[in-house]
C-alpha positions as CSV (number, residue, x, y, z in Angstrom):
1,M,95.4,99.4,143.9
2,R,92.8,99.0,141.2
3,A,95.4,100.0,138.6
4,V,97.8,97.3,139.9
5,W,95.1,94.6,139.5
6,R,94.2,95.9,136.0
7,S,97.9,95.6,135.0
8,L,97.9,92.0,136.4
9,V,94.8,91.1,134.4
10,A,96.2,92.6,131.3
11,V,99.5,90.8,131.6
12,V,97.8,87.4,132.1
13,A,95.3,87.9,129.3
14,V,97.4,89.6,126.7
15,A,100.3,87.3,126.8
16,L,98.7,83.9,127.3
17,L,101.6,83.0,129.5
18,A,100.0,83.0,132.9
19,A,101.3,79.6,133.8
20,A,104.9,80.4,132.8
21,V,105.3,84.0,134.0
22,F,106.4,84.7,137.6
23,L,103.8,87.4,138.3
24,I,105.3,89.2,141.3
25,P,108.6,90.3,139.6
26,T,106.8,90.8,136.3
27,I,104.5,93.3,137.8
28,W,106.4,94.9,140.7
29,G,110.2,94.2,140.3
30,K,112.7,93.5,137.6
31,P,111.3,90.5,135.6
32,W,113.7,87.5,135.5
33,K,113.4,87.2,131.8
34,I,113.5,90.0,129.3
35,E,110.5,88.5,127.5
36,H,108.6,89.2,130.7
37,Y,109.8,92.7,130.7
38,Y,108.5,93.2,127.2
39,L,105.2,91.9,128.4
40,R,105.1,94.3,131.3
41,V,105.9,97.3,129.1
42,L,103.0,96.3,126.8
43,A,100.6,95.8,129.7
44,E,101.4,99.1,131.4
45,F,101.1,100.9,128.1
46,V,97.8,99.4,126.9
47,I,96.1,99.6,130.3
48,E,96.3,103.4,130.0
49,H,94.6,103.3,126.6
50,P,91.0,101.9,126.7
51,M,90.3,102.9,123.2
52,L,93.4,101.1,121.9
53,L,92.2,98.0,123.8
54,S,88.9,98.2,122.0
55,Y,90.6,98.8,118.7
56,A,92.8,95.6,119.1
57,R,90.2,93.5,121.0
58,I,92.9,91.5,122.7
59,L,91.1,91.1,126.0
60,E,87.5,90.4,124.9
61,P,88.1,86.7,124.0
62,Y,88.9,86.2,127.7
63,G,85.7,87.9,128.9
64,L,87.5,91.1,129.9
65,D,85.8,94.4,128.9
66,F,86.5,96.7,131.8
67,H,87.9,99.2,129.4
68,S,84.9,99.2,127.0
69,D,83.0,102.1,128.7
70,D,85.9,104.5,128.8
71,L,87.8,106.9,126.6
72,E,91.4,108.0,126.5
73,D,92.8,110.5,128.9
74,L,93.3,113.5,126.6
75,S,94.4,116.0,129.2
76,V,97.6,117.9,129.3
77,D,98.7,116.0,132.5
78,G,97.8,112.7,130.7
79,T,100.0,113.6,127.8
80,R,102.9,114.4,130.2
81,R,102.3,111.1,132.0
82,M,102.4,109.0,128.9
83,A,105.6,110.8,127.8
84,A,107.3,110.1,131.1
85,Q,106.5,106.4,130.6
86,A,109.0,106.1,127.7
87,G,111.9,107.1,129.9
88,E,110.9,104.7,132.6
89,F,110.5,101.9,130.2
90,L,113.9,102.6,128.5
91,E,115.7,102.6,131.9
92,G,114.2,99.2,132.7
93,L,115.2,97.8,129.3
94,R,118.8,98.9,129.7
95,A,119.0,96.9,132.9
96,Y,119.3,93.8,130.8
97,D,122.8,92.8,129.4
98,Y,122.6,93.2,125.6
99,D,125.5,90.8,125.1
100,D,123.7,88.0,127.0
101,Q,120.7,88.1,124.7
102,T,120.0,85.8,121.8
103,E,119.9,87.2,118.3
104,A,116.1,87.2,118.3
105,Q,116.0,89.0,121.7
106,R,118.5,91.6,120.4
107,V,116.2,92.4,117.5
108,S,113.3,92.9,119.9
109,T,115.4,95.0,122.3
110,D,116.6,97.1,119.4
111,V,113.0,97.7,118.2
112,L,111.7,98.7,121.6
113,A,114.8,100.8,122.4
114,W,114.5,102.7,119.1
115,F,110.9,103.4,119.8
116,L,111.4,104.6,123.4
117,E,114.5,106.6,122.6
118,A,112.7,108.4,119.8
119,R,109.7,109.2,122.0
120,R,112.0,110.5,124.7
121,A,113.8,112.6,122.2
122,G,110.5,114.1,121.2
123,E,109.6,115.3,124.7
124,P,110.6,118.9,124.0
125,Y,108.0,118.9,121.3
126,L,105.3,117.2,123.2
127,F,102.8,120.0,122.6
128,H,103.8,121.0,119.0
129,A,101.3,118.9,117.1
130,Y,97.7,120.0,116.4
131,P,95.4,117.6,118.2
132,V,92.4,119.1,116.5
133,N,92.8,119.2,112.8
134,Q,90.9,118.4,109.5
135,F,92.7,115.2,108.7
136,Q,92.9,113.0,111.8
137,G,91.9,115.3,114.6
138,L,90.4,114.1,117.8
139,Q,87.2,115.8,116.9
140,S,86.6,113.3,114.1
141,T,88.5,110.2,115.4
142,L,86.1,110.0,118.5
143,P,82.9,109.6,116.5
144,D,84.7,107.5,113.9
145,F,85.8,105.2,116.8
146,M,82.2,104.9,118.0
147,I,81.0,104.0,114.5
148,N,83.8,101.7,113.2
149,I,85.6,100.4,116.3
150,H,83.3,100.1,119.3
151,A,81.8,96.7,118.7
152,I,78.2,95.9,119.7
153,H,77.5,92.2,120.1
154,D,75.1,92.3,123.0
155,L,73.2,94.6,125.3
156,G,76.3,95.2,127.5
157,D,78.2,96.5,124.6
158,A,75.4,98.8,123.7
159,R,75.2,100.2,127.2
160,N,79.0,100.7,127.2
161,H,78.6,102.6,123.9
162,V,76.2,105.0,125.7
163,A,78.6,105.2,128.6
164,R,81.3,106.3,126.2
165,L,79.1,108.9,124.7
166,E,78.4,110.3,128.1
167,K,82.1,110.8,128.5
168,F,82.5,112.9,125.4
169,G,82.0,116.0,127.4
170,V,85.1,115.4,129.4
171,A,87.1,114.4,126.3
172,L,86.0,117.5,124.5
173,D,86.9,119.7,127.4
174,Q,90.3,118.0,127.5
175,M,90.7,118.9,123.9
176,I,89.9,122.5,124.7
177,E,92.5,122.4,127.5
178,Q,95.0,121.0,125.0
179,I,94.6,123.6,122.3
180,E,94.5,126.5,124.8
181,Y,97.6,125.3,126.5
182,R,99.4,124.9,123.2
183,E,98.4,128.5,122.2
184,S,99.9,129.7,125.5
185,L,103.2,128.0,124.3
186,G,102.9,129.7,120.9
187,V,101.5,126.7,119.0
188,L,98.5,127.6,116.9
189,P,97.4,125.9,113.7
190,P,97.1,127.8,110.5
191,R,93.8,129.6,110.0
192,F,92.5,127.4,107.3
193,V,93.0,124.3,109.5
194,I,90.9,125.9,112.3
195,S,88.2,126.9,109.7
196,A,88.0,123.4,108.3
197,V,87.5,121.9,111.8
198,I,84.8,124.4,112.7
199,E,83.0,123.5,109.4
200,E,83.3,119.8,110.2
201,I,81.9,120.3,113.8
202,E,79.0,122.4,112.5
203,G,78.1,119.6,110.1
204,F,78.4,117.0,112.8
205,V,76.1,118.8,115.3
206,G,73.8,120.5,112.7
207,S,71.1,117.8,112.7
208,P,69.0,116.2,115.4
209,A,70.4,113.3,117.4
210,E,68.3,110.8,115.5
211,E,70.0,111.9,112.3
212,N,73.6,111.8,113.6
213,P,75.8,109.1,112.1
214,V,76.8,107.8,115.6
215,Y,73.1,107.3,116.5
216,I,72.2,105.8,113.1
217,D,75.0,103.3,113.4
218,L,74.1,102.3,116.9
219,A,70.4,101.8,115.9
220,D,71.6,99.6,112.9
221,D,73.7,97.5,115.2
222,L,71.0,97.1,117.8
223,A,68.5,96.0,115.1
224,K,70.8,93.0,114.3
225,L,70.7,91.8,117.9
226,D,68.1,89.5,119.5
227,L,66.8,92.0,122.0
228,D,63.4,93.1,123.2
229,E,62.0,96.2,121.7
230,D,61.9,97.8,125.1
231,E,65.6,97.2,125.6
232,I,66.5,98.6,122.3
233,E,64.3,101.7,122.8
234,S,65.8,102.2,126.3
235,V,69.4,102.2,124.8
236,L,68.4,104.5,122.0
237,D,66.7,106.9,124.4
238,E,69.9,107.1,126.5
239,A,72.0,107.6,123.3
240,R,69.7,110.4,122.2
241,A,70.0,112.1,125.6
242,A,73.8,111.7,125.6
243,L,74.1,113.2,122.1
244,S,71.8,116.1,122.8
245,N,72.9,116.9,126.4
246,V,76.6,115.9,126.4
247,V,78.1,115.4,122.9
248,F,76.6,118.3,121.0
249,P,77.2,120.9,123.8
250,G,80.8,119.6,124.1
251,Y,81.4,120.1,120.4
252,E,79.8,123.6,120.5
253,R,82.1,124.5,123.4
254,L,85.1,123.4,121.2
255,A,83.8,125.3,118.2
256,A,83.4,128.4,120.3
257,V,87.1,128.3,121.4
258,L,88.2,127.5,117.8
259,R,86.3,130.6,116.5
260,E,88.2,132.8,118.9
261,Q,91.5,131.2,117.9
262,E,90.6,131.6,114.2
263,T,90.8,135.4,114.7
264,R,94.4,135.1,116.1
265,A,95.8,132.5,113.7
266,S,98.0,133.2,110.7
267,D,98.1,131.7,107.2
268,D,101.7,130.4,107.7
269,A,101.6,126.7,106.9
270,G,104.9,125.2,108.1
271,V,106.0,124.2,111.6
272,W,109.1,126.4,111.2
273,K,106.8,129.1,112.7
274,L,106.5,127.2,116.0
275,P,108.9,127.6,119.0
276,D,112.0,125.6,118.0
277,G,110.1,124.7,114.9
278,D,113.2,123.6,112.8
279,A,114.3,121.2,115.5
280,Y,110.8,119.9,115.9
281,Y,110.6,119.1,112.1
282,R,114.0,117.3,112.2
283,W,112.7,115.2,115.0
284,A,109.4,114.6,113.2
285,L,111.3,113.4,110.1
286,R,113.3,111.0,112.2
287,W,110.3,109.7,114.0
288,H,108.3,109.0,110.8
289,T,111.2,107.9,108.5
290,T,113.2,106.1,111.2
291,S,116.2,107.5,109.4
292,D,118.8,110.2,110.0
293,L,118.2,112.0,106.7
294,T,118.2,115.8,107.0
295,P,115.4,117.9,105.4
296,D,117.8,119.0,102.7
297,E,118.6,115.4,101.9
298,V,115.0,114.4,101.8
299,H,114.2,117.4,99.5
300,A,117.0,116.5,97.1
301,L,115.9,112.8,97.1
302,G,112.4,113.8,96.2
303,R,113.4,116.0,93.3
304,A,115.6,113.2,91.9
305,E,112.7,110.7,92.1
306,V,110.4,113.1,90.5
307,A,112.7,113.4,87.5
308,R,113.2,109.6,87.3
309,I,109.5,108.8,87.4
310,R,108.7,111.5,84.8
311,E,110.9,109.7,82.3
312,A,109.3,106.4,83.2
313,M,105.9,108.0,82.4
314,R,107.1,109.0,79.0
315,E,108.0,105.4,78.3
316,A,104.6,104.2,79.5
317,F,102.8,106.7,77.4
318,A,104.7,105.4,74.4
319,E,103.1,102.0,75.0
320,T,99.7,103.5,74.6
321,G,100.6,104.9,71.2
322,L,99.8,108.5,72.3
323,E,102.0,111.3,71.3
324,V,102.7,113.3,74.5
325,G,104.9,116.3,75.3
326,D,104.5,116.7,79.1
327,P,103.4,113.4,80.6
328,I,101.8,115.2,83.6
329,V,99.6,117.3,81.3
330,A,98.7,114.1,79.4
331,L,97.8,112.4,82.7
332,G,95.6,115.4,83.5
333,A,93.8,114.8,80.2
334,L,93.3,111.1,81.0
335,A,91.8,112.1,84.3
336,E,89.0,113.9,82.4
337,D,88.5,111.2,79.8
338,E,85.1,109.6,80.2
339,R,86.5,106.2,79.5
340,F,88.2,106.3,82.9
341,L,85.5,107.9,85.0
342,Y,82.4,107.0,86.9
343,G,79.3,109.1,87.3
344,G,78.6,111.4,90.2
345,D,75.8,109.6,92.0
346,D,75.3,106.8,94.6
347,A,75.1,104.2,91.8
348,A,78.6,105.3,90.8
349,R,79.8,104.9,94.4
350,E,78.5,101.4,94.5
351,A,80.1,100.6,91.2
352,I,83.5,101.8,92.5
353,L,83.2,99.7,95.7
354,T,82.2,96.7,93.6
355,D,85.2,97.2,91.3
356,F,87.6,97.7,94.2
357,R,86.3,94.4,95.7
358,S,86.9,92.6,92.5
359,M,90.5,93.9,92.3
360,V,91.1,92.7,95.9
361,E,89.9,89.2,94.9
362,D,92.1,89.2,91.8
363,A,95.1,90.2,93.9
364,E,94.5,87.5,96.4
365,R,94.5,84.9,93.7
366,R,98.0,86.1,92.6
367,L,99.6,85.8,96.0
368,P,100.7,82.2,96.5
369,P,103.7,82.2,94.1
370,L,105.1,85.3,95.8
371,F,104.1,84.8,99.5
372,G,104.2,81.8,101.7
373,R,102.7,83.7,104.6
374,L,99.1,84.7,104.1
375,P,96.8,86.3,106.8
376,K,93.8,84.5,108.2
377,A,91.9,87.8,108.6
378,P,89.8,88.8,105.5
379,V,89.9,92.3,104.1
380,S,86.7,94.3,103.2
381,V,86.3,97.5,101.1
382,E,84.1,100.2,102.5
383,R,83.3,103.9,102.0
384,V,84.9,106.5,104.2
385,P,82.2,107.7,106.5
386,P,80.6,110.7,104.8
387,F,80.9,113.0,107.9
388,K,84.7,112.8,107.6
389,E,85.1,112.6,103.8
390,A,86.0,116.3,103.2
391,G,89.3,116.3,105.1
392,S,90.2,112.6,104.7
393,A,92.8,111.1,102.3
394,G,91.7,109.4,99.1
395,A,91.9,106.0,100.9
396,Y,93.2,104.4,104.1
397,Y,93.3,101.1,105.9
398,N,92.1,99.9,109.3
399,P,93.6,96.7,110.7
400,P,91.5,93.7,111.8
401,S,90.8,93.0,115.4
402,F,92.8,90.3,117.3
403,D,89.7,88.3,118.1
404,G,88.6,88.0,114.5
405,T,85.3,89.9,114.9
406,R,86.4,92.8,112.6
407,P,88.1,92.3,109.3
408,G,90.8,94.5,107.9
409,T,89.2,97.4,106.0
410,F,90.2,99.4,103.0
411,Y,88.3,102.6,103.1
412,A,87.8,104.5,99.8
413,N,86.9,108.2,99.9
414,L,83.9,108.7,97.6
415,R,83.0,112.3,98.5
416,D,82.9,112.9,94.7
417,P,83.0,109.6,92.7
418,R,84.2,111.6,89.6
419,E,87.5,112.0,91.5
420,V,88.2,108.3,91.0
421,Q,90.0,107.4,87.8
422,K,89.7,103.8,86.8
423,F,93.4,103.6,85.7
424,G,94.6,104.4,89.3
425,M,92.3,101.9,91.2
426,R,94.5,98.8,90.9
427,T,97.5,100.5,92.4
428,L,95.4,101.9,95.2
429,T,94.1,98.4,95.9
430,Y,97.6,97.0,96.0
431,H,98.7,99.7,98.4
432,E,95.8,99.7,100.9
433,A,94.8,96.0,100.8
434,I,96.6,93.2,98.9
435,P,99.6,92.9,98.9
436,G,100.1,96.1,100.8
437,H,98.7,97.2,104.2
438,H,96.4,94.3,104.8
439,L,99.0,91.6,104.0
440,Q,101.7,93.3,106.2
441,I,99.6,94.5,109.1
442,A,97.3,91.5,109.4
443,L,100.2,89.1,109.3
444,S,102.0,91.1,112.0
445,W,99.0,91.0,114.2
446,E,98.8,87.2,113.7
447,M,102.5,86.7,114.2
448,E,103.6,84.1,116.7
449,G,106.9,83.4,118.4
450,Q,107.7,87.1,118.9
451,P,107.0,89.4,121.9
452,F,103.5,90.7,121.7
453,F,104.6,94.4,121.3
454,R,106.2,93.4,118.0
455,R,102.8,92.8,116.6
456,V,101.5,96.3,117.2
457,I,104.3,98.8,117.5
458,P,104.1,101.4,114.7
459,F,106.9,102.4,112.4
460,T,105.5,104.5,109.5
461,A,108.5,104.1,107.2
462,F,108.2,100.3,107.3
463,T,104.4,100.0,107.1
464,E,104.0,102.7,104.4
465,G,107.3,101.7,102.7
466,W,105.9,98.1,102.4
467,A,102.7,99.4,100.9
468,L,104.7,101.3,98.2
469,Y,106.9,98.3,97.8
470,A,103.7,96.3,97.1
471,E,102.8,98.8,94.4
472,R,106.2,98.3,92.8
473,L,106.0,94.6,93.1
474,A,102.7,94.5,91.3
475,L,104.2,96.5,88.5
476,E,107.2,94.2,88.3
477,E,105.0,91.1,88.3
478,G,102.7,92.3,85.5
479,W,99.5,92.7,87.6
480,H,98.4,95.7,85.5
481,P,96.5,94.6,82.4
482,T,96.8,97.8,80.4
483,P,99.4,100.6,79.9
484,Y,96.9,103.0,81.4
485,D,96.9,100.9,84.6
486,R,100.7,101.1,84.6
487,L,100.5,104.9,84.2
488,G,98.2,104.9,87.2
489,A,101.0,103.1,89.1
490,L,103.6,105.6,88.0
491,Q,101.3,108.5,88.9
492,A,100.9,107.0,92.4
493,E,104.6,106.7,92.8
494,M,105.1,110.2,91.5
495,F,102.6,111.3,94.1
496,R,104.8,109.9,96.9
497,A,108.0,111.3,95.4
498,V,106.4,114.8,95.3
499,R,105.5,114.4,98.9
500,L,109.2,114.5,99.8
501,V,109.6,117.8,98.1
502,V,106.4,119.5,99.4
503,D,106.7,118.3,102.9
504,T,110.2,119.5,103.3
505,G,109.3,122.6,101.3
506,L,106.5,123.5,103.6
507,H,108.2,122.8,106.9
508,A,112.0,123.4,106.3
509,K,112.1,125.8,103.3
510,R,109.2,128.0,104.3
511,W,107.0,127.4,101.2
512,S,103.5,128.8,101.3
513,R,100.5,126.6,101.1
514,D,99.8,127.9,97.6
515,R,103.4,127.2,96.4
516,A,103.1,123.6,97.7
517,F,99.7,123.2,96.1
518,N,100.9,124.5,92.7
519,Y,104.0,122.3,92.7
520,M,102.1,119.2,93.5
521,L,99.3,119.9,91.0
522,R,102.0,120.5,88.3
523,Q,103.9,117.4,89.0
524,T,101.0,114.9,89.6
525,G,98.2,115.9,87.3
526,Q,95.7,114.9,90.1
527,P,92.4,116.7,90.7
528,P,92.8,120.0,92.5
529,I,90.5,119.0,95.3
530,E,92.6,115.9,96.0
531,V,95.8,117.8,95.8
532,Q,94.5,120.4,98.3
533,A,93.4,117.8,100.8
534,E,96.9,116.2,100.6
535,I,98.8,119.4,101.0
536,D,96.6,120.3,104.1
537,R,97.3,116.8,105.4
538,Y,101.1,117.4,105.3
539,I,100.7,120.7,107.0
540,V,99.1,119.1,110.1
541,M,101.3,115.9,110.0
542,P,104.9,117.1,109.4
543,G,107.3,114.4,108.2
544,Q,104.7,111.6,108.0
545,A,104.3,111.8,104.2
546,C,108.1,111.4,103.7
547,A,108.1,108.0,105.3
548,Y,106.4,106.3,102.3
549,K,109.1,106.8,99.6
550,I,112.0,106.5,102.0
551,G,110.7,103.2,103.3
552,Q,110.0,101.8,99.8
553,L,113.5,102.8,98.6
554,R,115.2,101.2,101.6
555,I,113.2,97.9,101.2
556,L,114.0,97.8,97.5
557,A,117.7,98.4,98.3
558,A,117.8,95.7,100.9
559,R,116.2,93.3,98.4
560,D,118.8,94.2,95.8
561,R,121.7,93.7,98.2
562,A,120.3,90.3,99.3
563,R,119.8,89.2,95.7
564,E,123.3,90.3,94.8
565,R,124.8,88.4,97.7
566,L,122.7,85.2,97.2
567,G,122.8,85.1,93.5
568,A,120.9,82.0,92.2
569,Q,120.0,81.1,95.8
570,F,117.9,84.3,96.2
571,D,114.2,83.3,96.6
572,L,111.8,86.2,96.3
573,R,109.0,84.3,98.2
574,A,111.4,83.6,101.1
575,F,112.5,87.2,101.1
576,H,108.8,88.3,101.4
577,D,108.2,85.8,104.2
578,L,111.2,87.1,106.1
579,V,110.1,90.7,105.8
580,L,106.5,90.0,106.7
581,G,107.4,87.7,109.6
582,Q,109.1,90.4,111.7
583,G,106.3,93.0,112.3
584,A,107.1,96.6,111.7
585,L,110.8,97.5,112.3
586,P,112.9,100.7,112.3
587,L,114.7,100.7,108.9
588,A,118.2,100.2,110.3
589,V,117.0,97.1,112.3
590,F,115.1,95.8,109.2
591,E,118.3,96.1,107.1
592,R,120.3,94.3,109.7
593,V,117.7,91.4,109.7
594,V,117.9,91.1,106.0
595,E,121.7,91.2,106.0
596,N,121.9,88.4,108.6
597,W,119.4,86.3,106.6
598,A,121.5,86.7,103.4
599,A,124.7,86.0,105.2
600,K,123.2,82.6,106.3
601,G,122.3,81.7,102.8
602,G,118.7,83.0,102.8
603,I,117.4,80.5,105.3
């Protein structure tokens, strides 16, 4: 009964439609309106995900924080239960006559149907992924969540923080259950993945509780509150006890199991080695790219893009006046040129963050001629938390919260500041912040007039495709002041084209880890440590890296078709507002939206 009431509360709070929604059918029967069904799907989904609710902060403005002391159900049964939800939701969605829906409703129905159908198609591979890995494994996302997502505005938030720490033991045991169950099915990560996770865990538990980043962050947050010293010390005492008695022992149990698995693991990198691995990879490609491209087609596309971009690099080098043979070798030399490097200390890290922030401000000033829609939420630039730098990408973005208490954040990996080349920083800024991820995602979260699920539903090909489109747009619009900055943009694009080759190479063509590393190093000229981190990322996230370039190319193609059809009537600003006014879409649905817009004269 408690779950029913929680669903009721979530429906009322999330949708802001309490006065308009007939609650009984919305919760228990077939809702009279399809919009109410969308609402119920969202409510039933998010109510099972307390960490997602904290991430979005969609209930806190209404004084609802019942979820704030809880973690996700990471158990095997929980995974099965969440998977079964997709089929139930899809059956309910199909009960509504598609022909009776408005054009806007059909778009929403198509979006939700694609998502649910793809999830249901993935049920045979429910336990094929590696939940504990060096890139975005649960062992690092849990402490990262406590540091960057669990907000502390008062004493209650602080006590909920401790309550969550006290549940780490259960969560970590559920992780152990997951990885042991997967091994029983024949799913075991490569040895180097397991080794990297063990090393990360040892670093996380290797210091006293008072020196742990989770504790330090909590202490810093508490110091900002107007609380009595006794209250602060009481919370910190409880946090120390939770870390020492629950969190650290849980991680040590996990590490012990991983050490055993390490002895049984192989060095084979691709998912072809898993049960039905080839079929799993085809599904993963479809899930991430929202396309029906085969591994062979993706591989060929990647090789063609690599060749095209290499020629563009030759032209860009010609602008610098440098005589070059192989542009990749020349880029490697630039990466070691002191003109384009920072030092290796904390002062260099601060300088990098300062320069990134300046680039964000410059990009923001350039937006109005190209975008009518601009987000209310600001974007900040921060360092990737040091405890997770080693296995993280060079940069990533976290969206703002719905209640406005947390900005969008562009995280830069500063594990070694000498890895950062100045000529690549602008393109990275345009991808992660403005006009890339922050512009698209923050606007989708602020979007009005669409079902709420459209604000948050993830489609990698669209979100990452837009970020690459933003890189290309900046290049087209002359946002790069020097030819070296333009070379940095081409190097970034080459990086994404190479991904198509190495991801399919690893998982469909049975490339070794070393072969993928050598190909990427030869084709990008990026630092070896960065290339290795990227290759290892593709190994644990099959198909995801292919979504970037495929999404970009499909967005560019849709723009070209609209421009050709509209001729002089084509308005780039209006096109951008259309694209950013929809939330993330499967690519086929996106293309149909653009085609309909162009058919109506671009209005």
